[in-house]
N, C-alpha and C positions, 0 to 999 in steps of 0.2 A: 216756171220754177226758177229759184234763185240760181245765179251763175255760180261757177266754181269759185270757191274761196279757199284761203289758206286753212281755215278751220275745217272746211269740208274735206280737204286732202288729209289733214291730220286725223280726223275722225275715221276716215276710210282706212288709214294705216293702222289705227287701233283695232278696227274690226278685223283686218287681216291677221293681226297678231293673235287675237282671241279665237278666231275661227277654228283652228285645229283642236282646241282643248275639249276634252270630254267632261262636260258639266252635268250635274244632276242636282237634286235638292239638298244633298250633302256631299262631303268628300273633298279629296284633294284637287279636283278640277275646279271647284268653287274657290278654293284657297289660291290656286294658281291664277285664276281670273282676277281676283281681288289684288293679288300681288302686282299684276300688270297695271290695273287701274290706279293702284297706289303710287305708281311712278309718275302719274299725271296730277293727282290731287292727294293730299294726306287723308288716310282713312283710319277710323277707329274700328278695329275688327272685333267681333263678338263671337264667342264659342259657347253654344248652349248644349249641355249634356243630353245624350239619349235618355229618354224616360221623363224629361221635364214636362210637367203639365202646362200647356199653354192654351188658355180658354178651354174649349171642348176637345182639344187635340192633345196629342203627346208627341214630343220630338222623337222621330223614328231612329232606327239604327243607321249608322253611317255606311255608305256604299262606296267602294273603290274597286277599280278594275285595272288589270295590268295587260291582259291579252285575251283575245277570243277569236275563234275561227271555226269554220266548217271545212274539212278537207276531204277530198275524194280518195279512192283506193290507192292512187299514186302519190298521195301526200300533197297534191296541189290544193292550195287554199282557194276554194270557190267563193267563200264569204270571209272577209278579213277585217276585223276591227281596226287593224293598223292603217287601213285605207281610209276609213271614216268611222267616227264614233257613233254615227247613226246606225251602223250595222248590228248593234246589239240592243236588244230590248232593255231600256233603262231600268236599273235595279235588279237585273237578272241575278239569280242565285248561282253559285258555282256549279259547273257540270263538267264531267269528263267521261264520255261514253262513246261507244260505236253503235250505230243503229241504221236500219234500212231507211231509204228515202221516204217510204210511206209513213213511217213513224215520225221522222224528222219534220215532215210537212205540217204536223200539228203545232209546231213551234216556229213556223216561218210566216212572216208578214210581208205582204206586197201591195202594190197599187195597180190592179189590172187595167184601170182606165188610163194610167200613165206608166206604161210598161218599162220605161227606162229610168224611172225615179225610185228612190229608196224612201220609204215612209219613216217618220219618227214616232216611236211607240214606247210606252213606259208601263211599269207595273209596280208602283211605289208601295202599295199597302197590301198586296197579295203576293206571297212567295211564288215566283214563276221564273222561267227562263225562255229566251227566244232570240231569234235573229230577224233582222229586217234586210230585205234585198230587192233588187229590181225584178219585176215579173219576167222579163226576158232572160235574166240569169236563171231563175227557177225553171223556166220552160226548157232551158238547155241542159238541165241536170239529168243524166241517165239514171235509171234504177241501179241500185247497188248499195253497198255499205259506206257510211260516212263517219268520219271521226268528228265528234262534237266536243269543243273545249271552250269553257268560259272560266278564265282565271280571275275570279272576283272575290271580294270579301263583303260580308254583311255582318257588322259587329257593332257593339256599343262604342259610341264615339261622340261626335258633336254635329250640330247644325251651325253653319257659319254664315254670318251676314256682316255687313259693314255700313258705317255712316260717315258722312262728311258734313260738317256744319260751317256755313258762312255766317258769321256773326252780323246781326243787324242792330239798328238803333233801339229796337224794342224786343222783348223776349217772345212776343207772339210769333208763331212759326208758320212757314209755308213748307210743306213736305213735297219732295219730288222722289218718286219711287220707280224703280225698274227691277225686273226679275233677272236673276243671274244663274238660272237652273237649266237652261236649254243648251244642248250640245251644238254641233255645227249647223246652226241656223242663223244666217247673216242678218236678216230683217227682224226675226223674232227670236232673240231680242238683243243681238249684239249692237244693232244700230241704236236701240234705246239706251244701252249702256254708254255708248260713245257720245250721244247727244247729252245725256245727263252729266257726264264727266266734263264736257266742254262748256256746258251751261254753268256748272259750278265754278269753273275757272273764270268765266266771264263775270259772274257775280262777285267773285273775290276781288276783282279789280275796282269795284265800286264800294260805296258805303251804303248798302241797302237799308231800307226802313225796317223790313221784316227780317227775322232770322230764318235762313233757308237751310233745311235739313234734307240731305240726300240719303236715300235708303237703297242700298244694293243688297237684295235678299232673294232667296229662292221663292218662286211663285207659291201662293196660297199659304203653305206652312210657314214661310218666312215672314210674310206680312202679319199672320196671326201671332207668330212668336214676338214680333216687334210690338204689336199692340198689347199683348199680355205683359211684356216687360216694361212698357212705358205708359201704364195706366195713369200715372200722376202727370204725365206730360201731355196727354191727349187734349186736355182743356186748353193748352196753348196753341194747338193746331187750328189756325183760322182758315187756311186754304190749302189746296194740294192738287197735284197732277200726277197721274201714273203715265209713264212714257213707255210705249211699245211700238213695234212695227214702224220705226221712224225713218227708214231709208229707202222704201220702194218708190216707184214712179207715180203712184196714185196720188190723188188730191188729199188734202188734210181732212181728218174727221175728228171732231171733238164730241165725246160722249159726256153728257152732263152728269152731275152728281145726283144722288138719290133725291136731294132737296129740289133740284131743278132751278131754283132761284138763288143759289149760293153766289157770293160775289165772284168767285172764280168762273162760274158759268156765264155771268153777265160780261165779265172781262173778256173771256175767250170769244163769245159771240160777237162782241164789239170789235175786237182786234181782227178777227177773221173777216168780218164784213167790211171794215174800213180798209183792209189791205187789198180788197178786190181779188184775192186769190180764189180759185175754185175750191170749194170746201163743202162739208156737210156738218150739221149739228144734229145729234141724235139724242133721244131720250135715254134715261138710265134703264138698264136691265140688270138683274142680279146674276149675270153671266158674263164672262170675259176675263179681264185681268184683275189685279188686286184692288181696283176701285171698289169691288164688291165687298171686300173685307173692311176697308175704311168707311164704306157707306152702309155697313150692316146696321140694323136699327138701334142697337145699343150704343154705337158710336155716332152714326149719322153725321160724319164729317163732310165738310164741303170739299170733296175731292172728285175731280173728273178724270177723264182719260183722253190723252192726245195720241192719235196714231195717224198714219197715212191711210193705206187700205186697212180696214179693221181686221181683227182676228177672224180666221176662216173665210175671209172675203176674197181670197185669191187662191187659185189652184195650187200654187207652190207652197202654201202654208203647211207647215209641219212635214216637209219633204226635203229631199236632197236638192231640189231645184231652188230652194231658198238659200242660194249660195252667194259667193262674192260678186257674181255678175248680176244678181238680182237687186243689189243696192247700189247707190251712187253717192259720191261726195256732194253733188248738187242737191239731192233730195235731203240728205242729212243737214246740210247747211240751211236749207229752207225751213226744216223743222226747228232747228236751233234758233233761227231768226224769229219765228213766231213765238217761241217760248220767251225770248228776250223782250220782244215787244209786249207780250202779255204781262210779264212781271214788272216791266217799266210802268205800265198802267196801274197794276195792282199796288205797287209801292207808292204811287202818288195820289191814289184815290182817297183824298181826305174830305172830311166834312168841315166846313167853316161856318163861323158866325159873323154876320155883318155888324160891325161896330158903329155904323152910321145908317141905321135901317129906316129912318124917317125921311122919305124922299131920296132922290138920287144925289149922292155927294158930288162936289165939284172936283172933277178929275183933273181939269186943266190947271187949277190952282196948285195942285200937288205935283205937277209936272208929269203926270202919267200919260197924257196925250203926246207931249214932247218926246217922251221916252220911246214912243213907237215910230218916230220919224225915220223914214228910209226903209222901213220894212216893206217887203213885197205884199204882205198880208195885213197891212195897217187896218183896213176896215174890219177884217175878221177879228183882229186883236182887240179893237175897240168894242165890237159886239161881244166878244168873250168876256171882257171886263164887266159889261152891263149884265150879262147873264149870270156871271159868278156872284156879283153883288145881289142880284135879285133872288137867287136860290141859296144864298148862304144863310140858312135859317137853322143850322144845326141838324137838319134832317135829310138834306140832300148832299150827296158826294159829288166830286168832280165828274165822275162817270155819268151821273144823272144829268149834270149840266151839258155834257157833250152830247148825250143822246137826245135830250129835249131840244137843244139849240141846233143840232146838226153840224156843229163845229168840230174840228179835229181835237182829239183829247190833248195833244201836245200844246195846242194853242190855248186851250182852257187852263191847263196846268200852268203855263207861262203867265197867263193873266192873273191867276190866283197868287202866284209868287210875287208879282208886282204889287198887287193890292195888299198883300200881307206886309210887304216891305214898307208900304206907305201907311201902315197902321189902320187900314180900313176894314180888314177882316182878320180873324184869328182862328186857328184850328182848335 
């Protein structure tokens, strides 16, 4: 895994700031999250009113919460939202009652197999209330009356999401999406938010070929809302990656798009293999994160998903054990590095046409061999020129050349640049 970097430390610091906030698919927690991200990169924030039709869905009511607890007969809070936002069932309707433990149990959620962890549970589209707590806490509760209080509101409001755009040389877009709806879960998906934020900052320091659009939106309903509101833009989306679970110690996993042969799929496979990092590449399934929305058959975009350990692939997933100790600066730095490597390939993967296709052009006369003098990879660079010339037929891109020749993509791209400068090929 990558060593500690300044970016890794900064990303971890961002995760630390975001961790205490209570996020959901709507509400002030999302806004507070985007306010913090907005300190790092400029964001265009969108507010979509409750009741708005978005494809087959409707924007729900907005949920906000101020306080929640379960208190025993002495007034001691045995479950307290102030200690962790995970303690309340997400989207719980307001409640203020006193009830016996037997009745209260019907609204309590635990993880018996991990008795000291608190689960993450929600009820977005069914009116319900509840609390999440450690099994060992529940086991220690004596029979008796308990005060139950959830000071929340569920009312017409807005769904909030944000975008950040890094302008490119062409209007064709690469989208990078991460969800901003999970409460105190460091890996899922605060690490994804942090990596996306610092990837945007890195790209802004360059002049990329593609336009890069970063989408910070609540899971499922947020991506669906973005697609519904950007139908005219979807044709511009040529590639995309959904970032999630970006900070744990597991090896990288790339889940391919529905197409399976989209350019982003090929690029990710190539970059991960060439890097010699431990990794997995998996086939598309219509379950997981928002790649399933972008890859729904009506859109069928070339969007894959990059994680470390995939969703539900680690015991700590959707529990209080997905905390600040579960993620590391080194892991986030490694995920960021792979994204930067992949987008560098994607940005330079051009198709060229050989302007001297009849026989091999005389490279020495044009000073191309001399230009390679002193390079440690002179022979590789010479071979790259020959491969680029041979496969520059308008049908093969530079990634095709790298894969067929077995040469590093950077070497191939450098060769193409030299040949184009000499007037032997053109894009």
